[in-house]
Backbone as numpy.savetxt, mean C-alpha at the origin, in Angstrom:
# Nx Ny Nz CAx CAy CAz Cx Cy Cz
2.17 -14.64 -8.49 2.57 -13.49 -9.25 3.86 -13.81 -9.96
3.91 -13.44 -11.20 5.12 -13.65 -11.99 5.83 -12.30 -12.11
7.07 -12.23 -11.64 7.83 -10.99 -11.71 8.46 -10.85 -13.08
8.40 -9.63 -13.61 8.95 -9.37 -14.94 9.78 -8.11 -14.91
10.57 -7.94 -15.94 11.32 -6.72 -16.16 10.41 -5.75 -16.89
10.57 -4.46 -16.69 9.71 -3.47 -17.33 9.82 -3.51 -18.85
10.95 -3.98 -19.35 11.20 -3.98 -20.79 10.87 -5.31 -21.47
10.41 -6.30 -20.73 10.13 -7.60 -21.33 8.63 -7.86 -21.33
8.25 -8.78 -22.16 6.85 -9.17 -22.23 6.57 -10.30 -21.25
5.34 -10.37 -20.79 4.94 -11.39 -19.84 4.72 -12.71 -20.58
5.40 -13.75 -20.13 5.20 -15.08 -20.71 3.88 -15.66 -20.21
3.24 -16.39 -21.05 1.98 -17.03 -20.67 2.28 -18.31 -19.90
2.19 -18.24 -18.58 2.41 -19.40 -17.73 1.10 -19.70 -17.01
0.64 -20.92 -17.11 -0.57 -21.34 -16.42 -0.19 -22.19 -15.22
-0.70 -21.82 -14.07 -0.40 -22.54 -12.84 -1.70 -23.09 -12.29
-1.68 -24.36 -11.93 -2.87 -25.02 -11.39 -2.60 -25.49 -9.97
-3.67 -25.47 -9.18 -3.63 -26.05 -7.84 -4.95 -26.74 -7.62
-4.92 -28.01 -7.29 -6.12 -28.82 -7.13 -7.02 -28.75 -8.36
-6.41 -28.86 -9.53 -7.10 -28.83 -10.81 -7.87 -27.53 -11.05
-7.45 -26.45 -10.42 -8.04 -25.13 -10.65 -6.94 -24.18 -11.08
-7.24 -23.39 -12.10 -6.29 -22.40 -12.59 -6.18 -21.25 -11.60
-4.96 -20.86 -11.26 -4.74 -19.71 -10.40 -4.79 -18.44 -11.24
-5.45 -17.42 -10.71 -5.57 -16.17 -11.42 -4.26 -15.40 -11.36
-3.94 -14.72 -12.45 -2.75 -13.88 -12.48 -3.11 -12.52 -11.91
-2.16 -11.92 -11.24 -2.37 -10.60 -10.67 -1.14 -9.74 -10.94
-1.37 -8.43 -11.02 -0.26 -7.51 -11.27 0.34 -6.99 -9.98
-0.40 -7.08 -8.88 0.13 -6.63 -7.60 -0.55 -7.39 -6.47
0.14 -7.42 -5.31 -0.38 -8.08 -4.13 0.08 -7.29 -2.91
-0.75 -7.26 -1.88 -0.38 -6.59 -0.64 0.21 -7.63 0.30
1.45 -7.41 0.73 2.17 -8.36 1.56 2.84 -7.60 2.69
2.45 -7.92 3.93 2.99 -7.29 5.12 2.88 -5.76 5.07
1.76 -5.28 4.54 1.49 -3.85 4.51 2.12 -3.11 3.35
2.85 -3.80 2.51 3.48 -3.17 1.36 2.87 -3.76 0.09
2.49 -2.89 -0.83 1.94 -3.34 -2.09 3.10 -3.60 -3.05
3.23 -4.85 -3.48 4.30 -5.27 -4.39 3.68 -5.55 -5.75
4.24 -4.95 -6.80 3.73 -5.25 -8.13 4.69 -6.16 -8.88
4.26 -6.60 -10.05 5.04 -7.62 -10.76 6.34 -7.09 -11.37
6.54 -5.76 -11.38 7.81 -5.21 -11.85 8.68 -4.73 -10.69
8.23 -4.95 -9.46 8.93 -4.55 -8.25 9.22 -3.05 -8.21
8.26 -2.25 -8.69 8.38 -0.80 -8.58 7.52 -0.33 -7.40
7.70 0.90 -6.97 6.99 1.44 -5.82 5.70 2.15 -6.21
5.40 2.29 -7.49 4.26 3.10 -7.93 2.95 2.66 -7.32
2.63 1.40 -7.35 1.36 0.91 -6.81 1.27 1.16 -5.31
2.35 0.95 -4.59 2.37 1.17 -3.14 2.16 2.65 -2.83
2.84 3.51 -3.55 2.69 4.96 -3.34 1.26 5.39 -3.64
0.69 4.89 -4.72 -0.70 5.23 -5.06 -1.68 4.73 -4.00
-1.36 3.65 -3.33 -2.23 3.10 -2.28 -2.13 3.89 -0.98
-0.93 4.31 -0.63 -0.68 4.95 0.66 -0.97 6.45 0.65
-0.80 7.10 -0.48 -0.93 8.56 -0.57 -2.26 9.11 -0.04
-3.42 8.56 -0.41 -4.67 9.12 0.13 -4.77 9.02 1.65
-4.27 7.94 2.23 -4.30 7.80 3.69 -3.38 8.83 4.35
-2.22 9.05 3.78 -1.30 10.03 4.34 -1.85 11.45 4.20
-2.51 11.73 3.08 -3.13 13.05 2.90 -4.19 13.30 3.95
-5.00 12.29 4.23 -6.04 12.42 5.26 -5.42 12.64 6.64
-4.36 11.91 6.94 -3.70 12.06 8.23 -3.10 13.46 8.38
-2.44 13.95 7.36 -1.85 15.30 7.42 -2.93 16.36 7.58
-4.03 16.21 6.85 -5.13 17.17 6.97 -5.69 17.18 8.38
-5.90 16.00 8.95 -6.48 15.90 10.30 -5.56 16.52 11.34
-4.27 16.24 11.25 -3.32 16.81 12.21 -3.27 18.33 12.06
-3.24 18.80 10.82 -3.18 20.23 10.58 -4.42 20.96 11.13
-5.60 20.38 10.93 -6.83 20.99 11.42 -6.96 20.89 12.95
-6.39 19.84 13.53 -6.54 19.61 14.97 -5.57 20.44 15.80
-4.50 20.95 15.21 -3.49 21.63 16.01 -3.99 22.91 16.66
-5.08 23.47 16.14 -5.66 24.67 16.74 -6.43 24.36 18.02
-6.88 23.12 18.16 -7.79 22.76 19.24 -7.22 21.79 20.26
-6.10 21.14 19.96 -5.56 20.10 20.84 -4.20 20.50 21.41
-3.88 19.92 22.54 -2.55 20.13 23.12 -1.52 19.33 22.32
-0.25 19.60 22.60 0.81 18.88 21.89 0.77 17.38 22.17
0.46 17.00 23.41 0.37 15.57 23.74 -0.77 14.90 22.98
-1.90 15.57 22.89 -3.04 15.01 22.15 -2.73 14.94 20.66
-2.03 15.94 20.14 -1.64 15.93 18.73 -0.69 14.76 18.43
0.21 14.47 19.36 1.11 13.33 19.17 0.33 12.03 19.11
-0.70 11.92 19.95 -1.51 10.69 19.92 -2.25 10.57 18.59
-2.80 11.66 18.08 -3.49 11.65 16.78 -2.49 11.28 15.69
-1.32 11.88 15.73 -0.27 11.61 14.73 0.09 10.13 14.71
0.42 9.58 15.90 0.82 8.17 15.95 -0.32 7.24 15.57
-1.55 7.59 15.91 -2.69 6.74 15.55 -2.85 6.68 14.03
-2.79 7.83 13.38 -2.96 7.84 11.93 -1.81 7.17 11.21
-0.59 7.47 11.58 0.53 6.92 10.84 0.77 5.45 11.16
0.40 4.99 12.33 0.47 3.57 12.63 -0.57 2.83 11.80
-1.78 3.38 11.66 -2.82 2.75 10.85 -2.45 2.77 9.38
-1.83 3.84 8.91 -1.46 3.94 7.51 -0.45 2.86 7.13
0.46 2.54 8.04 1.45 1.51 7.74 0.82 0.12 7.71
-0.27 -0.07 8.46 -0.91 -1.38 8.49 -1.83 -1.58 7.29
-2.52 -0.52 6.88 -3.49 -0.62 5.78 -2.83 -0.89 4.52
């Protein structure tokens, strides 16, 4: 990945490994965080938001039926998985 400034144009750089051209990408997932080529948080936020919405919905719906200890387990399970995904 070639990092760029938001106000600059991307230079055409070709990188080869074992006589094969490496594909360019605008973002990559590294250690659970989505990093884009401008080092902004937008791609990561767009990736994590649906998972967090699902977790919040599940906890909210479950609070009528589960004890506080069970709700804590659901909470930690969802948010631990969200950070890994």
